[in-house]
C-alpha positions as CSV (number, residue, x, y, z in Angstrom):
1,X,-17.4,32.2,6.1
2,X,-17.6,32.1,9.7
3,X,-14.2,31.9,11.7
4,X,-15.4,28.8,13.3
5,X,-16.2,27.1,10.3
6,X,-12.8,27.8,8.8
7,X,-10.9,26.4,11.9
8,X,-13.2,23.3,11.9
9,X,-12.2,22.5,8.5
10,X,-8.6,23.0,9.6
11,X,-9.0,20.4,12.3
12,X,-10.8,18.4,9.9
13,X,-8.1,18.6,7.5
14,X,-5.6,17.7,10.2
15,X,-7.7,14.7,11.2
16,X,-7.8,13.5,7.5
17,X,-4.0,13.8,6.9
18,X,-3.4,12.0,10.1
19,X,-5.7,9.2,8.9
20,X,-3.4,9.2,5.7
21,X,-0.3,9.1,7.7
22,X,-1.7,5.9,9.8
23,X,-2.2,4.3,6.0
24,X,1.4,4.9,5.4
25,X,2.4,3.4,8.5
26,X,0.5,0.2,8.0
27,X,1.7,0.1,4.4
28,X,5.5,0.2,6.0
29,X,4.4,-2.3,8.8
30,X,3.2,-4.8,6.2
31,X,6.8,-5.0,4.5
32,X,9.9,-7.0,5.9
33,X,13.4,-5.0,6.4
34,X,17.0,-6.2,6.8
35,X,17.5,-4.1,9.9
36,X,15.7,-2.3,12.9
37,X,17.2,0.8,11.2
38,X,15.6,0.5,8.1
39,X,12.3,-0.6,9.6
40,X,12.0,2.5,11.5
41,X,13.9,5.1,9.1
42,X,12.5,4.3,5.7
43,X,10.3,6.8,3.8
44,X,7.0,5.8,4.3
45,X,7.7,5.9,8.3
46,X,9.5,9.1,8.0
47,X,6.8,10.5,5.7
48,X,4.0,9.3,8.1
49,X,5.7,11.0,11.2
50,X,5.9,14.3,9.3
51,X,2.3,14.3,8.8
52,X,1.5,13.4,12.2
53,X,3.3,16.5,13.2
54,X,1.6,18.6,10.6
55,X,-1.9,17.0,11.7
56,X,-0.7,18.0,15.5
57,X,0.0,21.6,14.0
58,X,-3.2,21.8,12.2
59,X,-5.2,20.9,15.6
60,X,-3.1,23.4,17.4
61,X,-4.3,26.0,15.2
62,X,-7.7,25.0,15.0
63,X,-8.0,25.3,18.9
64,X,-7.6,28.9,18.9
65,X,-11.2,29.1,17.8
66,X,-12.9,25.4,18.0
67,X,-14.3,25.0,21.4
68,X,-12.7,22.2,23.4
69,X,-16.1,20.4,23.4
70,X,-16.2,20.5,19.7
71,X,-12.6,18.8,19.4
72,X,-13.7,15.1,20.1
73,X,-16.8,15.1,17.9
74,X,-14.4,16.5,15.1
75,X,-11.6,13.9,15.7
76,X,-14.2,11.0,15.8
77,X,-14.3,11.6,12.0
78,X,-11.1,9.6,11.8
79,X,-12.9,6.4,12.3
80,X,-14.6,7.1,9.3
81,X,-11.6,8.1,7.3
82,X,-9.7,5.0,8.5
83,X,-12.6,2.7,7.5
84,X,-12.8,4.1,4.1
85,X,-8.9,3.9,3.4
86,X,-9.0,0.4,4.9
87,X,-11.6,-0.8,2.3
88,X,-10.2,1.2,-0.6
89,X,-6.6,0.6,0.0
90,X,-6.0,-2.7,1.9
91,X,-9.4,-4.4,0.7
92,X,-10.6,-5.0,4.5
93,X,-14.4,-5.9,5.0
94,X,-16.5,-3.9,7.0
95,X,-18.6,-6.3,9.3
96,X,-22.1,-5.5,10.3
97,X,-20.8,-4.4,13.8
98,X,-18.3,-2.1,12.6
99,X,-20.8,-0.4,10.1
100,X,-23.3,0.1,12.9
101,X,-20.5,1.8,14.9
102,X,-19.7,4.0,12.3
103,X,-23.3,4.9,11.6
104,X,-23.4,5.7,15.5
105,X,-20.4,8.0,15.1
106,X,-21.7,9.8,12.2
107,X,-25.2,10.1,14.0
108,X,-23.4,11.5,17.1
109,X,-21.7,14.0,15.0
110,X,-24.9,15.0,13.4
111,X,-26.7,15.2,16.6
112,X,-24.0,17.4,17.8
113,X,-23.9,19.6,14.9
114,X,-27.4,20.6,15.6
115,X,-26.9,21.8,19.1
116,X,-24.1,24.2,17.9
């Protein structure tokens, strides 16, 4: 496996865990708390931000090899992850407009991958 593929997978992993962190923060935001301290220092929030930190480290590591022009394309996969988590966990609906937007994002990723 080439070095670019390995580091691209590290980047994608970072993007994926970043989407997981967003789910944790949304779950925390859906609850009510007795005080602002409990709102911001509960396990979901702390874990979410720790995961964001790990995702940032993955991105920094990946940029050792991944070209800067490829980063936004890999980062765009987060829209797909967040939509899947929204449907699976929060039972959100995907409108035709959102589905079309996701199809355009995936199409852009595929077109870019043919050029690399």
